[in-house]
C-alpha positions in Angstrom: 10.5 -9.6 -8.9 7.1 -9.5 -7.1 8.7 -9.7 -3.7 11.2 -7.0 -4.5 8.4 -4.6 -5.6 6.0 -5.4 -2.7 8.6 -5.1 0.0 9.1 -1.4 -0.6 7.0 0.3 2.1 4.4 2.5 0.5 1.0 3.9 1.4 -0.7 0.6 1.2 1.9 -1.2 3.3 1.8 1.7 5.9 -2.0 1.1 6.3 -1.5 -2.6 6.7 1.2 -2.0 9.3 -0.9 0.6 11.2 -3.9 -1.8 11.3 -1.7 -4.6 12.4 -0.2 -2.5 15.2 -3.7 -1.5 16.3 -5.0 -5.0 15.9 -8.1 -3.8 14.1 -9.6 -5.7 11.1 -6.1 -7.1 10.3 -7.4 -10.2 8.4 -9.9 -8.1 6.3 -7.2 -5.5 5.4 -4.7 -8.2 4.5 -7.3 -10.0 2.4 -8.4 -6.8 0.5 -4.8 -5.7 -0.2 -3.8 -9.2 -1.3 -6.8 -9.8 -3.5 -6.4 -6.3 -5.0 -2.8 -7.0 -5.8 -3.7 -10.3 -7.4 -6.3 -8.6 -9.6 -3.9 -5.8 -10.7 -1.1 -8.3 -11.4 -3.4 -10.4 -13.5 -4.6 -7.3 -15.4 -1.0 -6.3 -16.0 0.3 -9.7 -17.1 -2.6 -10.2 -19.5 -2.4 -6.8 -21.2 -3.5 -3.7 -19.2 0.0 -2.6 -18.4 0.8 -1.8 -22.0 -2.5 0.0 -22.4 -1.9 2.3 -19.4 1.6 3.1 -20.6 0.2 4.3 -23.9 -2.2 6.8 -22.3 -0.2 9.8 -21.0 -3.3 11.7 -19.8 -4.3 8.7 -17.6 -0.8 8.6 -16.2 -1.1 12.3 -15.3 -4.4 11.8 -13.5 -2.8 9.0 -11.5 0.1 11.2 -10.8 -1.7 14.3 -9.4 -4.6 12.5 -7.8 -2.2 10.1 -6.1 0.1 12.9 -4.9 -2.9 14.8 -3.4 -4.1 11.6 -1.7 -0.6 10.7 -0.3 0.1 14.3 1.0 -3.3 14.4 2.7 -2.6 11.1 4.5 0.8 12.5 5.4 -0.8 15.5 7.0 -3.1 13.2 9.1 -0.2 11.0 10.2 1.8 14.1 11.1 -1.1 15.5 13.2 -1.3 12.2 15.0 2.4 12.2 15.7 2.3 15.8 16.9 -0.4 15.2 19.5 0.6 13.4 22.7 -1.3 10.3 23.4 -1.4 7.5 25.9 0.1 4.9 23.6 -1.2 2.5 21.0 -4.7 2.4 22.4 -5.0 6.2 22.1 -3.8 6.5 18.6 -7.3 7.3 17.5 -10.7 5.8 17.9 -11.3 2.3 16.5 -12.6 2.5 13.0 -15.5 0.5 11.7 -14.9 -2.4 9.4 -16.5 -0.5 6.5 -14.3 2.6 7.1 -11.2 0.5 7.4 -11.9 -1.5 4.2 -12.8 1.8 2.4 -9.3 3.1 3.5 -7.7 -0.1 2.3 -9.4 0.2 -1.1 -8.5 3.8 -1.4 -4.9 3.2 -0.5 -4.8 0.5 -3.1 -6.8 1.9 -6.1 -6.0 5.6 -5.7 -2.3 5.0 -5.3 -0.4 5.3 -8.6 2.6 3.4 -7.1 0.4 0.3 -6.8 -0.4 0.6 -10.6 3.2 1.3 -11.4 4.4 -1.7 -9.5 1.7 -4.3 -10.2 0.2 -3.4 -13.5 3.0 -1.6 -15.4 6.3 -3.2 -14.0 5.2 -6.7 -13.0 2.6 -6.8 -15.7 5.0 -5.7 -18.4 7.6 -8.3 -17.3 4.9 -11.0 -17.1 3.5 -10.1 -20.5 7.0 -10.8 -22.0 6.9 -14.4 -20.8 5.8 -17.1 -23.2 2.0 -17.4 -23.1 2.1 -20.8 -21.3 4.2 -19.3 -18.4 2.2 -16.1 -17.8 -0.1 -17.7 -15.3 2.8 -19.2 -13.4 4.5 -15.8 -13.3 1.3 -14.1 -12.0 0.8 -16.8 -9.4 4.4 -16.4 -8.1 4.0 -12.6 -7.9 0.6 -13.1 -6.2 2.0 -15.5 -3.6 4.8 -13.0 -2.8 2.1 -10.4 -2.2 0.0 -12.7 0.0 3.1 -13.6 2.1 4.2 -10.0 2.5 0.8 -8.6 3.5 0.2 -11.5 6.0 3.7 -11.0 7.5 3.3 -7.2 7.7 -0.3 -7.2 9.2 -0.1 -10.2 11.5 3.6 -9.6 12.4 2.8 -6.1 13.5 -0.2 -7.4 15.5 2.2 -9.8 17.3 4.6 -6.9 18.0 1.9 -4.5 19.2 2.3 -5.3 22.9 5.9 -4.1 22.7 4.8 -0.9 21.0 2.5 0.5 23.7 4.4 3.6 24.7 3.2 7.0 23.4 6.7 7.9 22.2 7.0 4.7 20.0 3.6 5.3 18.5 4.4 8.9 17.7 7.6 7.8 16.0 5.6 5.3 13.9 3.2 8.0 12.8 6.0 10.5 12.2 7.8 7.9 10.0 4.6 7.2 8.1 4.1 11.0 7.6 7.6 11.4 6.2 7.2 8.4 3.9 3.9 9.6 2.5 5.3 13.1 2.1 8.3 11.8 0.2 6.1 9.6 -2.1 3.7 12.5 -2.7 6.4 14.9 -3.6 8.1 12.3 -5.8 4.9 12.0 -7.8 4.6 15.8 -8.1 8.3 16.3 -9.1 8.8 13.3 -11.4 6.6 12.2 -14.2 5.5 8.6 -14.2 
């Protein structure tokens, strides 16, 4: 279940992929996303998922705030795709570690899909397990998260030399813009 939810490319995964392709702070981004997922899975499995589902106002805040965040990121990715560049190296200036980690934290904790997947869906399923199996359930979901973020970030870094052409990088940014637009519009049009 954890692997099935984490494999869906969303805002957080797009950031990990982008950082992997750029070979910038990949280990730090993978660690932040993995540890954040572990924290949210544990919170969901051990009770927070039910609490969030019972608060309609909180769900609406996640919905509209997340939509604004995703649509803003989509606009930035679309702008990068529209501008010609010299390839992967020119996809923007290198960001500092602090700015990169801030982006990873924002894509994690400001993204309602992360809460829906980890806290509500995985947490709800894990909370239904017998008490003695909840830790094992959370561990399995956490391991799936760690494997996926590592594969995505470091796999993209390994593939980066093949993705040096400007056209390829523009396609990556265009796909990220489309994905983020779709997710943002989905949040606006469908209640959580």
